[in-house]
N, C-alpha and C positions, 0 to 999 in steps of 0.2 A: 567601510565598501560595500555596493551593493553588488550582489550577484544573480545574475538572469536565471531563473527557472531551467531551462529550457537548455543548461550546462550540466545540471544533475538529474533533470527529470525528462523524459525514461529512465529507468533506471538502468543501471550500467548493463549490458548483457553478459551472462556467464559467472555471473557475481549472483552471493545472497546476501539480500538485504534484510530489513527489521524495520516495523512500525508499531509503535505502541500508540495509548491518550483514547480516548472515546470516538475518534472520527476514523480510526484503524481499519475498519472495515469498509468505510466510504474510499479512502487511500487505497486499500486495495481491489476497490469494484474501479477505480477509475486507470488501475493499473492492469488490470482485465481488458477493458474496454481499449488501451495502446495497444495491445498486442496485438489483437482482432486474430486471435488464431483460439483452438483448444485451451481450454486449461483445468489443469489437476486441481483441486481444491482438498485438501487433506486436515480431519479432524477428530476427536476422539467422540465414540460414540458415548460416551457418557452425561457429554458436556449438555446443559439443560437446553440451550436456545438452538433452536434450530436453522436452518442455512436453507431460505426457500431462493430457488435458481429464478422465481418468477421475478421475485420484489430485486433483482440484480437487471431487468430488462431494462431499466430505464438508461443503462452503461452499455448493454452488451448484449447479444442473442444468449439469452443462457438456456439455447440446446448446445452450445459449446462449452460449457460447462460439464467437468467430470468431479464427482464428487467419492472423496474414500472417504470411510468412516473405521480408525482402528480403535482395539481394545484399549491400546494405553500409547503414551509419547514413545516407548521405544519400537512398537513397530508403525508409528506414522514416521519416524526419521528413517527406517526402514525402508518404508513406500516412496517417501521425499528423494532419497537418496538415489533408488534404483531410477525414479522418475527422469531426475535430472541428467543423472547419467547416460539415461536412455536418449532424450533427447528428444523422444516424441512429442513431446507436447513444447510448447519456447517458455511457459509460465507456470511454476509450482507456488502453489500458496499454503504454507502449511500454520496450522494455528498451533503455537505451545502453551503450555499448562506449567513448565519448571526450568529453570534455568538449563542452558543448552552446557556442559563442559567445554573447553577447547578441542577435545580431540572430536566431539561430534560437531561441533562448529568448522572444523578445518575439513573434515570427511564432507558436508555438504558442498563446501567451495569447490574441494577437488574436483565432487561429484555432476556441477554446475557449468567447472569451466571442460572438464570433459565430454558432455553433450551440448556443451555450445548454450544451455538451456539458462532461465533466469528464475530465482528463488526469491519469495518474499514469506517473510516470518512474523506471523502475527502474536507481538509478544505483551504481558501485564507491562506498564511501569515498572522500570528501575530491574529489568531484569536480562538487560542486552549480553550478547554472545561478543567476544573478542575479536572474535572472527566474521564479523559480519561488516560488509565491503560499506556500508553506510547505516544509518540510525535516524527514522525519524519519529518526530511525536506531531500528531494528526488530530486534533480538536475542533469543534466547532465553535463558531463566535455569534451568539446570539446578539441580534443587533435591535438597533432600537427603532429604527426605520425599517419597514417591508420594502425588500429586495424590487426591482424595478420590475412592472407589469410583465408578463412573459419569465420571468425565474422565478422557479419554482424548487431549485435546489437550495442547501443550507449553506451559506458560506464559511468555509474551512480556514484554520490557519496551520501551515505543513511549514515544521523547523526540522532542518535536518541536525543533528544535534552530535552524530559522528560523520567522520566522509574518511575513506582511509586515502581516498586519491582526489583531494581538492578543498574546499571553501566549504564553510557555513554558511547558514540562511534564512533567514524566515520570510514565508509568502503568507499570506490571504487569496483565496482561489474559491470559485465555483464552476459546478458543473454545468457546462449546458446543456441542458435534456433536447433540446431539438438540433443542434449544431453537432451534438454527440462528442463538445469538446470541454479541453478546461480553460478558461478565464481565470487569468490576475487580476485581483483587483485593489485600487487602490487603497490603501487604511482609509479607516473611519473618518480620521483628521483632512484625509485631502477630497473625500466625495462630493460631488454636488448636492447641495441641498444639508449637507452635516453641520451639526449646530456647532461643531469643532472647526470647520472648515474655516480656513484661514481668509482673512476680508480681502 
C-alpha cells in the first residue's frame, strides 16, 4: 500500500525524530527549510567537519541558523533538552556521536512536548533510540541520466524505517532550489525517457 509523503512529513511537531544515512544532512536542511523560523543546530566542537551556514542557503536563510558547539555529547544533550523545553526555537537539530540510552531519549521527548518544539537527531546507521518518534534513512541516488534542466539538487531516497504512530514508506525526492519546495519523483523505471520505463 502506498503512503503519501505528506502524511509523515513535515515531521510531527513536539516530538524528537532521527535520521541516518549519507543524505542525513540534506534531510536536515529540508526540515530546516520547512519550519521557516530560527533553528538551533548542536554539534560537538571536536568533529572534524565544519557546518557552513552559507552552504545551507539553497534551503533557507542562514541568518536563521544558530550553531552551538559543545565539548561532548553530554553537553549537547543538556543544551538540546533546555532548548526544546524552552520552545524559543521551533526546531532543534542534534548531531549524535554515541547511542542514546532510554532515559536520555525520553528526556528529549518530554522536553519537546513541554516546549512544543521539534527535535531531529542525526545519527550513525544502526544507532537509533527506542524513544524516537520516527527514524529515517536518507541516501543519495546516483542517476544514469542527468536531471532535467534547471534541477541541480541531488535525487534522494528517503525511507521511514521506524514510525511510532503510523506506517513505513519509501520516497524518491528532490529539493527544488528555485521554488524552495520538496518534490516527490517517480521511481527510475517510471520516469520519462528511462531505459527501464514500461513501453
